[in-house]
C-alpha positions as CSV (number, residue, x, y, z in Angstrom):
1,M,0.6,203.8,-65.9
2,S,1.6,204.7,-69.3
3,M,4.6,203.1,-71.4
4,G,7.6,205.0,-71.9
5,W,8.7,206.3,-75.5
6,L,11.4,203.7,-75.4
7,A,9.0,200.7,-75.2
8,W,6.6,201.8,-77.6
9,S,9.4,202.6,-80.0
10,E,10.7,198.9,-79.5
11,I,7.2,197.6,-80.0
12,G,7.1,199.7,-83.2
13,L,10.3,198.1,-84.5
14,A,9.0,194.8,-83.6
15,L,5.6,195.3,-85.8
16,I,8.0,196.5,-88.7
17,G,10.1,193.6,-88.5
18,L,7.1,191.2,-88.5
19,M,5.4,193.3,-91.7
20,L,8.8,192.9,-93.2
21,L,9.2,189.3,-92.8
22,G,5.6,188.7,-94.0
23,I,6.4,190.4,-97.2
24,L,9.6,188.6,-97.8
25,F,7.6,185.3,-97.1
26,R,4.7,186.2,-99.3
27,R,7.6,187.5,-102.2
28,R,9.1,184.0,-101.8
29,Q,5.7,182.4,-102.2
30,L,4.9,184.3,-105.2
31,R,8.4,183.1,-106.7
32,R,7.7,179.7,-105.9
33,R,4.3,179.7,-107.7
34,S,6.0,181.7,-110.5
35,R,8.4,179.0,-111.0
36,A,5.8,176.3,-110.8
37,E,3.7,178.0,-113.6
38,R,6.7,178.3,-115.5
39,L,7.8,174.6,-115.3
40,A,4.4,173.5,-116.2
41,R,4.1,175.9,-119.4
42,S,4.7,174.1,-123.0
43,F,6.1,175.5,-125.8
44,S,3.7,177.6,-128.2
45,E,3.1,176.8,-131.6
46,V,5.4,180.2,-132.6
47,E,8.0,179.0,-130.3
48,S,8.3,175.5,-131.7
49,T,8.7,176.9,-135.1
50,I,11.6,179.1,-134.0
51,L,13.4,176.4,-132.2
52,D,12.9,174.3,-135.5
53,R,14.6,176.7,-137.4
54,C,17.4,177.8,-134.8
55,F,18.0,174.8,-132.6
56,P,16.5,171.7,-134.3
57,R,18.2,169.3,-132.2
58,W,15.6,170.1,-129.4
59,R,13.2,167.4,-131.6
60,W,16.1,164.5,-130.6
61,I,14.9,165.1,-126.9
62,P,12.9,161.9,-125.9
63,A,9.0,162.3,-125.4
64,N,9.5,161.7,-121.6
65,L,11.8,164.8,-121.4
66,Q,10.0,167.3,-123.6
67,A,7.9,168.8,-120.9
68,R,10.9,169.1,-118.5
69,F,12.9,170.7,-121.7
70,S,10.1,173.5,-122.0
71,G,9.8,174.4,-118.5
72,Y,13.5,174.6,-117.9
73,T,13.7,176.7,-121.2
74,R,11.0,179.0,-119.7
75,V,12.7,179.3,-116.2
76,L,15.9,180.7,-117.9
77,M,14.1,182.7,-120.3
78,E,11.8,184.5,-117.8
79,E,14.3,184.4,-114.5
80,K,17.5,185.7,-116.0
81,N,18.5,189.2,-117.1
82,Y,19.5,189.6,-120.8
83,E,21.2,192.7,-121.8
84,P,21.8,193.9,-125.1
85,C,25.4,195.1,-125.9
86,G,27.7,196.4,-128.8
87,G,24.9,198.2,-130.4
88,L,22.2,195.6,-130.2
89,E,19.1,197.5,-129.7
90,E,17.1,194.5,-127.7
91,V,17.3,190.7,-126.9
92,S,14.3,189.9,-128.3
93,E,11.9,187.0,-126.7
94,E,13.0,184.8,-129.6
95,M,16.5,185.4,-128.8
96,K,15.9,184.6,-125.2
97,L,14.1,181.4,-126.4
98,V,17.2,180.2,-128.5
99,I,19.7,180.7,-125.8
100,A,17.7,179.5,-122.9
101,A,16.9,176.3,-124.9
102,Q,20.5,175.6,-125.6
103,A,21.5,176.1,-122.0
104,A,18.4,174.3,-120.7
105,L,20.0,171.2,-122.4
106,T,22.7,171.0,-120.2
107,I,20.9,170.7,-116.9
108,L,17.9,168.5,-118.7
109,G,19.0,165.5,-116.8
110,K,18.5,167.0,-113.5
111,S,15.4,166.3,-111.8
112,D,15.8,169.3,-109.3
113,P,18.3,171.7,-110.9
114,D,19.3,174.9,-109.3
115,F,19.1,177.0,-112.6
116,F,22.7,178.5,-112.4
117,P,22.1,180.3,-109.1
118,R,25.4,182.1,-109.5
119,L,24.4,183.6,-112.9
120,H,22.3,186.8,-113.3
121,S,22.9,188.7,-116.5
122,I,23.3,187.2,-120.2
123,L,24.8,189.8,-122.2
124,V,24.4,189.6,-125.8
125,Y,26.3,191.1,-128.6
126,P,25.1,191.1,-132.3
127,G,28.5,189.4,-133.3
128,G,31.9,188.7,-132.2
129,F,33.3,191.4,-129.7
130,R,36.5,192.5,-128.0
131,D,37.3,192.3,-124.3
132,R,40.2,191.9,-122.1
133,G,38.6,188.9,-120.5
134,R,40.4,185.5,-120.3
135,R,37.8,183.1,-121.3
136,R,37.8,182.8,-125.6
137,F,35.7,180.7,-127.7
138,G,36.6,179.7,-131.3
139,I,39.1,182.5,-132.0
140,D,41.5,182.7,-135.4
141,D,45.0,182.6,-134.2
142,E,45.4,185.8,-136.6
143,D,43.0,187.7,-134.5
144,R,43.2,186.8,-131.0
145,G,41.4,189.8,-129.7
146,V,37.6,188.7,-131.0
147,L,35.8,186.8,-128.7
148,Y,32.6,185.0,-129.5
149,G,31.5,184.0,-125.7
150,E,32.7,184.3,-122.0
151,S,31.7,183.2,-118.5
152,W,32.7,185.1,-115.6
153,E,32.9,183.6,-111.9
154,T,30.9,186.8,-111.0
155,G,27.9,185.9,-112.6
156,S,27.6,187.0,-116.2
157,V,27.7,184.9,-119.3
158,I,28.5,186.9,-122.7
159,L,27.4,185.9,-125.9
160,S,27.8,186.6,-129.6
161,W,24.4,186.5,-131.3
162,D,25.8,185.2,-134.6
163,N,27.6,182.5,-133.1
164,V,24.4,181.4,-130.8
165,L,22.7,180.9,-134.2
166,A,25.6,179.0,-135.7
167,G,25.8,176.9,-133.1
168,G,22.2,176.1,-132.5
169,S,21.3,175.3,-136.1
170,N,24.7,173.2,-137.1
171,D,23.9,170.4,-134.5
172,D,26.9,168.2,-135.4
173,D,30.0,170.0,-135.6
174,G,30.8,169.8,-131.9
175,M,30.9,173.6,-131.4
176,N,28.2,175.3,-129.5
177,V,29.1,178.6,-127.7
178,V,26.0,178.6,-125.5
179,I,26.8,175.1,-124.1
180,H,30.4,175.9,-123.8
181,E,29.9,179.0,-121.7
182,F,27.1,177.1,-119.7
183,A,29.3,174.4,-119.0
184,H,31.7,177.2,-117.3
185,Q,28.9,178.4,-115.4
186,I,28.4,174.4,-114.2
187,D,32.1,174.5,-113.5
188,Q,32.1,178.1,-111.4
189,Y,29.4,176.9,-109.1
190,N,31.6,177.6,-106.2
191,G,33.3,180.8,-107.8
192,V,36.4,178.9,-109.2
193,A,37.0,177.7,-112.7
194,D,39.0,174.5,-112.5
195,G,37.3,171.9,-114.3
196,V,35.6,170.2,-111.6
197,P,31.8,170.6,-111.1
198,K,29.8,169.7,-108.2
199,L,29.9,166.0,-107.9
200,K,28.0,163.9,-105.1
201,S,30.7,161.8,-103.3
202,R,34.2,161.6,-102.9
203,E,34.3,158.3,-105.0
204,D,32.8,160.6,-107.8
205,Y,35.6,163.3,-107.3
206,L,38.5,160.8,-107.6
207,R,36.8,159.0,-110.8
208,W,36.4,162.4,-112.3
209,G,40.2,163.5,-111.6
210,S,41.4,160.1,-112.9
211,V,39.4,160.1,-116.3
212,M,39.6,164.0,-117.0
213,E,43.1,164.2,-116.3
214,R,44.1,161.3,-118.3
215,H,42.1,162.7,-121.4
216,Y,43.4,166.2,-120.7
217,E,47.0,165.4,-121.0
218,E,46.5,163.1,-124.0
219,L,44.9,166.3,-125.8
220,K,47.7,168.5,-125.1
221,E,50.2,166.0,-126.5
222,A,47.9,165.5,-129.4
223,S,47.6,169.3,-130.0
224,K,51.5,169.6,-130.3
225,T,51.7,168.2,-133.5
226,R,48.0,167.9,-134.9
227,D,49.1,164.7,-136.8
228,P,46.3,163.5,-136.9
229,E,44.0,166.1,-135.7
230,P,42.5,165.1,-132.5
231,F,39.0,164.5,-132.3
232,L,38.6,167.1,-129.3
233,D,38.9,170.7,-130.2
234,P,42.7,171.5,-129.4
235,Y,41.2,174.7,-127.7
236,G,40.5,172.1,-124.7
237,A,44.3,171.8,-124.1
238,T,44.4,175.2,-122.8
239,D,43.8,174.3,-119.3
240,P,41.3,171.9,-117.5
241,C,38.3,174.2,-117.4
242,E,38.4,174.6,-120.8
243,F,39.1,171.0,-121.5
244,F,35.6,170.5,-119.2
245,A,33.9,172.9,-121.6
246,V,35.0,171.4,-124.8
247,A,34.3,168.0,-123.8
248,T,30.8,169.1,-122.7
249,E,30.2,170.6,-126.2
250,A,31.6,167.3,-128.1
251,F,29.1,165.1,-125.8
252,F,26.1,167.5,-126.6
253,E,27.2,168.2,-130.3
254,D,28.7,164.9,-131.4
255,P,28.0,162.4,-128.8
256,L,28.4,159.1,-130.8
257,D,31.8,159.9,-132.0
258,L,32.8,160.9,-128.7
259,Y,31.4,157.5,-127.5
260,Y,33.4,155.6,-130.2
261,E,36.6,157.7,-129.8
262,H,36.8,158.3,-126.0
263,P,34.2,155.7,-124.6
264,E,35.4,156.4,-120.9
265,L,35.0,160.2,-121.1
266,Y,31.8,159.7,-122.5
267,G,30.8,157.4,-119.8
268,L,31.8,159.9,-117.2
269,L,29.8,162.8,-118.9
270,A,26.6,160.8,-119.4
271,S,26.7,160.0,-115.6
272,F,27.1,163.6,-114.8
273,Y,24.5,165.1,-117.0
274,G,22.4,162.2,-116.7
275,L,21.5,162.0,-120.2
276,D,22.4,159.3,-123.1
277,Q,23.2,161.7,-125.7
278,A,24.8,158.8,-128.1
279,G,21.6,156.8,-127.8
280,W,19.5,159.9,-129.1
281,T,21.5,160.2,-132.0
282,T,21.1,156.6,-133.0
283,Q,17.6,156.9,-132.4
284,H,17.4,159.4,-135.3
285,G,19.5,157.2,-137.8
286,L,22.6,159.5,-137.5
287,D,24.8,156.4,-136.6
């Protein structure tokens, strides 16, 4: 007794389904293997020289975190899509390295980070750009249309390469466009930019809200007169998500002063990021 065409068709579809599942499983294995290989790769001599020139702060990272730093940088270099914009011909491997290294600093304290799963594209302009987007970085009052960085909830970060270099090489001015925009990505883990990243417990959310709101309101008041000029960039008084990004910049770029000026805020960020940035600064004799 022969099987009907319908039965053969069902068997064929089942076999195709099994084949597709096998392919997906194999691809997942390869991705895992590739990530493990990336995490295990150290910087080459050429890459170390580039970072010494363009992001010297990487040398401050403690020895026990150096291997993790190079691995995280490699993952962000090779697993994210970099796109040239505004006449830029290409995003070179050197440019990817400098951007990824600064971004990796924001997740360095996590032993098992998710590597910004919502982030798909990093768009790079040669310099300042104009856009209708809402998020701005370092804008002069005379020219509100020039942007140096943006972070979109839809999965993109946009950067000015000139400002990437300026932020990376000048490591003590509290300004870093990569750290600023990747702080927004951390904030936007759920598709909403509200200044509240993903935390571990209800108690953490309560403490976060208390400390951040108080310092945000203080900055708003201080920014009205700017006499004296507040320690944190007044741009952080724009809204809570910008305050989180500005505070994050200060934590990574000017941690010792943040510790002295706003010790509770420093402690909150040190706990969240899992890093003692002020300690690194002190160890390098910059106190």
